[in-house]
C-alpha positions in Angstrom: -6.8 172.4 -110.0 -10.2 173.2 -109.0 -13.6 172.6 -111.1 -16.1 175.3 -110.0 -19.6 176.9 -110.7 -23.0 176.2 -110.1 -25.5 173.2 -108.1 -26.8 170.8 -110.2 -23.9 171.9 -113.4 -21.9 168.6 -114.0 -18.8 169.9 -111.9 -19.1 165.6 -110.3 -19.6 164.5 -113.4 -16.8 166.0 -115.0 -14.3 165.6 -112.7 -14.6 161.9 -112.0 -13.9 161.4 -115.9 -11.5 164.4 -115.4 -9.9 161.9 -112.6 -10.1 159.1 -114.5 -7.3 160.2 -117.1 -5.6 162.4 -115.3 -4.9 159.9 -111.8 -6.0 162.5 -110.3 -7.8 162.5 -106.6 -10.5 164.6 -105.5 -10.8 167.0 -102.6 -14.6 167.7 -102.5 -15.5 171.8 -101.5 -19.1 171.7 -101.1 -20.1 172.3 -97.2 -22.9 169.8 -96.4 -20.4 166.5 -97.7 -18.4 166.7 -95.4 -21.5 165.8 -92.9 -21.8 161.5 -92.1 -25.0 160.6 -93.2 -25.8 163.4 -95.2 -25.7 161.5 -98.9 -28.7 162.1 -100.7 -29.4 165.2 -100.2 -25.8 166.4 -101.0 -25.2 164.5 -103.6 -23.0 162.6 -102.7 -20.4 160.3 -105.0 -21.3 156.5 -105.1 -19.4 154.4 -103.5 -18.3 152.7 -106.7 -17.3 156.8 -107.9 -15.2 156.3 -104.4 -14.1 152.8 -105.4 -12.8 153.9 -108.2 -11.6 157.9 -107.2 -9.8 158.5 -104.5 -11.7 161.4 -102.6 -11.1 163.7 -99.5 -13.0 165.8 -97.3 -15.9 163.7 -97.0 -17.7 162.7 -94.3 -15.3 164.5 -91.7 -17.8 165.1 -89.0 -21.2 164.1 -87.5 -24.1 166.2 -87.9 -23.8 167.2 -84.9 -20.2 168.3 -84.8 -19.1 171.7 -85.9 -15.6 171.8 -88.3 -14.4 175.5 -88.7 -13.2 177.3 -92.5 -9.9 177.3 -90.9 -10.2 173.1 -89.7 -11.6 173.1 -93.5 -8.9 174.8 -94.9 -5.5 173.1 -93.3 -7.9 169.6 -94.2 -7.8 170.0 -97.9 -4.3 171.9 -97.4 -3.4 168.6 -96.1 -5.6 166.3 -98.8 -3.6 168.1 -101.6 -0.4 168.3 -100.3 -0.9 164.1 -99.7 -1.8 163.7 -103.6 1.1 165.7 -104.2 3.4 163.2 -102.9 1.7 160.4 -104.7 2.3 161.8 -107.6 -1.4 162.3 -108.1 -3.0 165.7 -109.5 -5.4 167.2 -107.1 -8.9 168.8 -108.0 -10.6 170.9 -105.7 -14.2 170.1 -107.0 -17.1 172.1 -105.2 -19.7 175.1 -105.7 -19.2 177.0 -102.1 -17.6 179.8 -102.4 -15.8 180.6 -98.9 -14.7 177.3 -99.2 -13.6 177.2 -102.7 -11.5 181.0 -101.7 -10.0 180.1 -98.8 -8.1 177.5 -100.7 -7.3 178.9 -103.1 -6.7 181.9 -101.6 -5.1 181.4 -98.9 -7.5 183.0 -96.4 -5.9 184.3 -93.6 -8.6 182.6 -91.1 -8.9 183.9 -87.8 -8.4 180.9 -85.5 -11.3 181.0 -82.8 -13.1 179.2 -81.3 -16.7 178.2 -81.4 -19.2 179.8 -78.8 -22.3 177.1 -78.2 -23.9 179.7 -75.9 -23.4 182.5 -77.9 -24.4 181.0 -81.3 -27.4 179.6 -79.2 -28.4 183.2 -78.8 -28.2 184.4 -82.1 -29.7 181.9 -84.0 -32.4 182.3 -81.1 -32.4 185.7 -82.0 -32.5 185.2 -86.5 -36.0 182.6 -85.7 -37.6 185.1 -83.1 -36.8 188.0 -85.2 -35.8 187.6 -88.7 -32.3 187.3 -89.8 -32.8 191.1 -90.6 -32.1 191.6 -86.8 -28.7 189.6 -85.8 -27.4 191.1 -89.4 -28.0 194.8 -88.1 -25.7 193.7 -84.8 -23.4 192.9 -87.4 -23.8 195.7 -89.4 -23.0 198.2 -85.8 -19.2 196.0 -84.9 -18.7 195.8 -89.4 -19.8 197.3 -91.6 -17.0 195.9 -94.4 -18.5 192.3 -93.0 -21.8 193.4 -93.4 -21.5 194.3 -96.6 -19.6 191.2 -97.8 -22.8 188.3 -95.6 -26.0 188.0 -97.1 -28.4 188.3 -94.5 -30.5 185.4 -95.0 -26.8 183.5 -94.9 -27.4 183.2 -91.2 -24.3 181.3 -90.0 -21.8 183.1 -91.3 -23.3 185.8 -89.7 -22.8 184.4 -86.9 -19.8 182.9 -87.3 -18.8 186.7 -87.9 -20.7 187.7 -84.5 -18.7 185.1 -83.2 -15.7 187.0 -84.0 -16.0 189.7 -83.7 -17.3 189.4 -79.9 -14.6 187.2 -78.8 -11.2 189.1 -80.7 -13.0 192.8 -79.5 -12.8 193.8 -83.4 -14.4 193.4 -87.4 -13.9 190.1 -88.3 -12.7 192.5 -91.6 -9.7 193.7 -89.6 -8.5 190.5 -89.4 -9.1 188.8 -92.6 -6.3 189.3 -95.6 -4.5 186.7 -98.2 -1.3 184.4 -98.1 -1.8 182.5 -101.8 -0.6 179.0 -101.2 2.3 177.6 -103.2 0.9 176.2 -105.9 -0.2 176.7 -109.2 -3.6 176.7 -109.9 -5.6 176.1 -112.6 -9.1 177.2 -112.0 -11.5 175.8 -114.5 -15.4 176.8 -114.8 -18.8 175.6 -116.0 -21.7 177.8 -116.3 -25.0 176.7 -118.4 -28.2 178.5 -120.0 -30.3 179.2 -116.8 -33.7 177.9 -117.7 -31.5 174.9 -118.6 -29.4 174.8 -115.5 -33.6 175.2 -113.6 -34.1 172.0 -115.7 -31.5 169.8 -114.4 -32.1 171.1 -110.9 -35.8 169.7 -110.9 -34.6 166.6 -112.7 -32.0 166.1 -110.0 -34.4 166.8 -106.7 -36.5 164.2 -108.6 -34.0 161.9 -108.9 -32.5 161.7 -105.5 -36.8 161.7 -104.1 -36.9 159.0 -105.6 -33.3 157.4 -104.4 -35.0 158.1 -100.8 -34.3 162.0 -99.4 -37.0 161.5 -97.2 -36.2 157.6 -95.3 -32.5 159.5 -95.0 -34.5 162.6 -94.0 -36.0 160.1 -91.5 -33.1 158.3 -90.2 -31.4 160.9 -89.7 -34.2 162.1 -87.0 -34.0 159.1 -85.2 -30.4 159.1 -84.7 -31.0 161.8 -82.7 -29.6 164.5 -85.0 -32.4 167.1 -84.5 -33.9 169.0 -87.9 -32.5 172.4 -85.7 -29.4 171.5 -86.2 -27.1 173.7 -88.7 -26.2 170.9 -91.0 -29.5 169.8 -90.9 -30.2 172.9 -93.0 -28.8 173.0 -95.8 -31.4 171.9 -99.4 -33.7 169.1 -98.9 -33.7 168.3 -95.5 -34.4 171.7 -93.7 -37.9 171.2 -96.4 -38.6 168.0 -96.0 -38.2 168.0 -92.3 -41.1 170.4 -92.5 -43.2 167.8 -94.2 -42.0 165.3 -91.7 -43.1 167.7 -88.5 -46.5 167.5 -91.0 -46.4 171.6 -91.6 -45.9 171.0 -94.7 -46.9 168.3 -97.7 -44.7 167.0 -99.6 -45.9 168.1 -103.0 -45.4 171.7 -100.8 -41.4 170.1 -99.5 -40.6 169.2 -102.9 -41.4 172.4 -104.9 -39.8 174.5 -102.3 -36.5 173.1 -102.2 -36.3 173.5 -106.1 -37.1 177.3 -105.7 -34.4 178.0 -103.0 -32.4 175.1 -104.7 -32.7 178.4 -107.8 -32.1 180.2 -105.5 -28.9 179.4 -104.6 -27.4 179.5 -107.8 -28.3 183.1 -107.9 -25.9 183.7 -105.1 -23.6 181.3 -106.2 -23.3 183.9 -109.1 -21.7 186.3 -106.7 -18.8 183.6 -105.4 -17.7 182.8 -109.1 -18.1 185.5 -111.4 -17.9 184.9 -115.6 -15.5 188.4 -115.4 -13.2 186.4 -113.1 -10.2 186.3 -115.7 -8.2 183.2 -113.1 -11.6 181.0 -114.4 -11.2 179.9 -118.2 -14.9 179.2 -118.5 -17.1 176.4 -120.3 -20.7 176.2 -121.0 -21.4 172.6 -120.2 -25.0 171.9 -121.5 -22.9 171.7 -125.0 -19.5 170.8 -123.0 -16.9 169.2 -124.8 -15.0 166.9 -123.4 -11.6 166.5 -125.3 -11.5 170.5 -125.4 -10.9 170.6 -121.1 -9.0 167.9 -121.6 -6.4 169.3 -124.0 -6.8 173.1 -121.5 -5.6 171.2 -118.6 -3.4 168.7 -119.9 -1.8 172.1 -122.1 -1.2 173.4 -119.1 0.4 170.2 -116.8 2.6 170.8 -119.6 3.8 174.0 -118.5 7.1 174.6 -117.0 6.3 175.0 -112.8 
């Protein structure tokens, strides 16, 4: 089963409540929760929640390490199969659309090892000339991939270029899908935008109260540079500008809120309301009993 939707819509709370009722385990589909020490800014489940419900794919690598999409997909399938062997219901929960698609659609992902030197060169070019410059490179090599990848998502653009250069062919020509051998129920959570934006603002304030600034400062003191891809996530990059003296705390917080709203708009491109495979529930007036009944009906059907 999968629970998807935009950030701050309530996926974690719903998944925990359902997991209690259905003897389930949760597989994270959040690209920043794979990193150790990034806790507050990634809205990881609390220690108590993780003690109550088994979670997978949290704290997999350090912030200066790389976990490729292919590696994530393999780990997710291993976690799902492990839960099934224990007669548990696996829940894939998160808002990283590419992670969800890789697992549920069974993307066949090119096994290309990261090239640190090439990445450094491309990130430096994006920093010096702007993200459109590296996106233009991708457009020259792979028009299809360039249409699919937002130029502002420099990390994905760089990865696509890396694959193109190493394989000597467009990444789009080697990407297809083999659906996994699971019965899959997809549940989507949605919410009116003004209410969701208000929830985002409130969540950012809670993160600050919980110690987000100290968390980012601690990461830097551990030797994890603010230029690392892991540290480009929402909250970390913006608080980094404050710690470097490039912005006031108020300016950094306003930027977190504004860019989180932009993320919500990007997530809408991944999780389409007209996708017939997804059953959508309005989280602003969510009837837990209705969601539970929907899942129980699915689980009772013959395989």
